[in-house]
C-alpha positions in Angstrom: -17.6 167.9 214.6 -14.1 165.8 213.7 -11.5 166.8 210.8 -10.9 164.2 208.1 -7.0 165.5 208.9 -7.2 164.5 212.7 -4.5 166.7 213.4 -5.1 170.2 214.7 -3.2 173.3 214.2 -2.9 175.7 217.3 -5.2 178.1 215.6 -8.0 175.4 215.6 -8.0 174.9 211.4 -6.9 171.8 210.1 -3.4 171.2 209.2 -2.8 169.9 205.7 -2.2 166.4 205.1 1.6 165.5 205.2 2.8 163.9 201.6 3.3 160.2 202.4 6.8 158.8 202.6 8.3 157.0 199.2 8.0 153.4 198.8 11.4 152.1 199.9 12.4 149.9 197.1 16.4 150.0 198.0 17.5 146.3 198.6 14.4 145.0 197.1 12.8 144.0 193.4 9.7 144.0 192.2 8.7 141.4 189.2 6.5 142.6 186.6 5.4 141.6 183.4 5.2 144.1 180.6 3.9 142.8 176.9 4.9 139.6 177.5 8.2 139.6 178.7 9.5 139.8 182.3 10.9 142.8 184.0 12.7 144.5 187.3 12.1 147.1 189.3 14.8 148.3 191.5 15.9 151.3 193.3 19.6 151.8 191.7 22.6 150.5 190.0 23.9 148.8 193.0 20.7 146.6 193.5 20.8 146.1 189.6 24.5 144.4 190.2 23.1 142.5 193.1 19.5 141.1 191.2 22.0 139.9 188.1 24.6 138.2 190.3 22.2 136.5 192.7 19.2 135.8 190.3 20.5 135.8 186.8 17.9 138.7 185.8 19.9 140.6 182.6 20.7 144.5 182.6 18.1 144.8 180.0 15.0 143.5 181.4 16.3 145.3 185.2 14.9 149.1 185.4 15.8 151.2 187.9 14.1 154.1 189.3 16.0 156.6 187.5 16.0 154.8 184.3 12.1 154.5 184.3 12.2 158.4 185.4 14.4 158.9 182.1 12.2 157.1 180.1 9.1 159.1 181.4 10.7 162.2 180.1 10.1 160.3 176.1 7.5 162.0 174.3 5.0 159.3 172.4 4.5 155.4 173.5 5.9 154.5 170.2 9.6 156.0 171.2 9.3 155.0 174.9 8.8 151.1 173.6 11.5 151.6 171.1 13.6 153.0 174.0 12.7 149.3 175.9 13.3 147.6 172.9 16.8 148.3 172.8 17.2 148.6 176.1 16.5 144.6 176.6 18.5 143.9 173.0 21.7 145.1 174.2 21.3 144.6 177.6 21.7 147.8 178.1 21.1 151.0 180.6 19.9 154.3 180.2 21.6 157.3 180.8 20.2 161.1 181.2 22.4 162.2 178.8 21.6 159.5 175.8 17.9 160.8 176.2 19.1 164.5 176.1 20.4 163.7 173.1 17.7 161.8 171.3 14.8 164.0 172.2 16.9 166.7 170.6 17.7 165.1 167.2 13.9 164.8 166.5 13.0 168.0 167.1 15.8 168.8 164.5 14.1 166.9 162.0 10.9 168.1 162.4 
């Protein structure tokens, strides 16, 4: 009989699988298309600035992992699309305080 985990603890029980290491994006950029528009995913602001300087990408079409995490907290696909549209239009960046203010303002009007 074999274990699907392939590693055993001293008690003879199968070990829990370890969490796979996160994809290392630092120093790289991933280009993708969203709704017919070019976008880039980079690790952080440093990589975003490198991409802009070397390849002529705009900040509005460049997303950091932190920005994607922020936009994921916005409720509703229409609201996320609106934030993405404004980021592209104004060649901007997303900050945590900005997203929190938008959500709290909406909650007050309901």
